[in-house]
C-alpha positions in Angstrom: 101.9 90.6 90.2 100.6 93.1 93.0 98.3 96.0 92.2 99.6 98.8 93.1 97.2 100.9 95.8 95.9 104.1 94.4 98.2 107.4 95.8 95.4 108.6 98.3 98.1 111.6 99.8 98.4 112.6 96.4 94.9 113.0 94.8 93.4 114.7 97.9 96.5 117.3 97.3 95.2 117.5 93.2 92.0 118.2 94.3 92.9 120.9 97.3 95.4 123.0 94.5 92.5 122.6 91.8 90.2 124.0 94.1 92.7 126.8 96.4 93.4 127.9 92.5 90.6 128.3 91.0 88.8 130.2 93.9 92.4 132.6 93.4 91.7 132.7 89.7 88.6 133.8 89.8 89.8 137.7 91.8 91.4 137.9 88.1 94.4 139.2 89.7 97.7 140.2 88.1 99.4 137.7 90.9 99.9 134.7 90.6 99.1 132.1 93.2 102.8 129.8 93.1 101.7 127.2 95.9 98.4 125.7 94.7 100.6 126.0 91.1 103.1 124.1 92.4 100.8 121.8 94.8 99.3 120.7 91.3 103.0 119.7 90.1 103.5 117.7 93.0 100.1 115.7 93.2 100.7 114.8 89.2 103.9 113.9 89.4 103.5 111.4 92.6 100.3 109.7 90.3 102.3 109.4 87.3 105.5 108.3 89.0 102.9 105.6 90.5 102.0 104.9 87.3 104.9 104.2 85.0 107.6 103.3 87.8 
């Protein structure tokens, strides 16, 4: 069985989005930044799909 490669793009995307979300969150604004949340969901989906498929 061939070993699957780790989804490096998804990991980079996830780290970028989490750092971005954290920096926006600590300003305590009422408006949630939706782009980092969307990037986090996409990156997690890429990682989960890689290992479950």
